[in-house]
C-alpha positions as a Python dict, from the first residue, in 0.01 Angstrom:
ca = {
    (1, 'S'): (0, 0, 0),
    (2, 'E'): (-155, 12, -370),
    (3, 'A'): (-520, 122, -215),
    (4, 'D'): (-409, 412, -92),
    (5, 'S'): (-268, 534, -383),
    (6, 'P'): (-615, 824, -476),
    (7, 'G'): (-724, 831, -783),
    (8, 'D'): (-496, 541, -888),
    (9, 'A'): (-707, 322, -1136),
    (10, 'C'): (-623, 10, -918),
    (11, 'A'): (-668, 176, -529),
    (12, 'E'): (-1047, 159, -699),
    (13, 'I'): (-1098, -155, -797),
    (14, 'I'): (-961, -295, -455),
    (15, 'H'): (-1192, -61, -269),
    (16, 'L'): (-1493, -151, -522),
    (17, 'V'): (-1328, -573, -479),
    (18, 'Q'): (-1339, -462, -92),
    (19, 'A'): (-1683, -310, -62),
    (20, 'A'): (-1859, -622, -202),
    (21, 'R'): (-1684, -857, 36),
    (22, 'E'): (-1876, -593, 294),
    (23, 'R'): (-2195, -663, 168),
    (24, 'G'): (-2173, -1094, 176),
    (25, 'V'): (-1992, -1099, -143),
    (26, 'A'): (-1753, -1435, -113),
    (27, 'V'): (-1385, -1285, -227),
    (28, 'Q'): (-1128, -1439, -419),
    (29, 'E'): (-854, -1217, -401),
    (30, 'L'): (-509, -1409, -528),
    (31, 'N'): (-120, -1242, -504),
    (32, 'P'): (-8, -1228, -896),
    (33, 'D'): (352, -1362, -719),
    (34, 'S'): (109, -1670, -584),
    (35, 'K'): (123, -2066, -704),
    (36, 'S'): (-284, -2088, -676),
    (37, 'G'): (-348, -2283, -955),
    (38, 'L'): (-640, -2059, -997),
    (39, 'I'): (-438, -1839, -1193),
    (40, 'A'): (-403, -2108, -1468),
    (41, 'S'): (-735, -2262, -1296),
    (42, 'Y'): (-904, -1928, -1511),
    (43, 'H'): (-622, -1838, -1717),
    (44, 'I'): (-509, -1504, -1493),
    (45, 'L'): (-229, -1320, -1703),
    (46, 'T'): (-324, -960, -1612),
    (47, 'V'): (-325, -724, -1346),
    (48, 'P'): (-628, -588, -1229),
    (49, 'T'): (-804, -915, -1368),
    (50, 'V'): (-1149, -937, -1177),
    (51, 'L'): (-1401, -1231, -1240),
    (52, 'I'): (-1737, -1212, -1209),
    (53, 'L'): (-1821, -1628, -1185),
    (54, 'A'): (-2160, -1866, -1117),
    (55, 'P'): (-2206, -2092, -807),
    (56, 'N'): (-2115, -2345, -1000),
    (57, 'G'): (-1795, -2187, -1103),
    (58, 'N'): (-1813, -2129, -1414),
    (59, 'V'): (-1639, -1743, -1568),
    (60, 'V'): (-2006, -1498, -1633),
    (61, 'S'): (-1810, -1157, -1644),
    (62, 'R'): (-1444, -1132, -1700),
    (63, 'L'): (-1303, -797, -1715),
    (64, 'E'): (-925, -701, -1697),
    (65, 'G'): (-697, -414, -1635),
    (66, 'E'): (-748, 8, -1514),
    (67, 'A'): (-905, 131, -1823),
    (68, 'P'): (-1219, 424, -1734),
    (69, 'E'): (-1501, 248, -1861),
    (70, 'T'): (-1359, -93, -1752),
    (71, 'V'): (-1337, 25, -1366),
    (72, 'A'): (-1748, 150, -1430),
    (73, 'R'): (-1821, -191, -1575),
    (74, 'I'): (-1694, -323, -1179),
    (75, 'R'): (-1895, -192, -1048),
    (76, 'S'): (-2156, -161, -1180),
    (77, 'Q'): (-2217, -572, -1144),
    (78, 'L'): (-2063, -565, -789),
    (79, 'E'): (-2261, -359, -721),
    (80, 'R'): (-2557, -554, -856),
    (81, 'L'): (-2447, -868, -626),
    (82, 'H'): (-2523, -947, -345),
}
């Protein structure tokens, strides 16, 4: 439901990630309340967090929060992925 909030930075991030998935980028969305080991493995402490990973699983880019500059960086980095 958060993705439907017009003008909300988190909603914009959700849409950017969904658009990347539609282009064929592998995406894993995690609920912060989940017991996924990925949350601990990648030290995700804040929501939203977007990680860009190398094929070997190493973090190439870590983008946290909803600041306009962060959203712009997320957009730029996701648009470059295929």
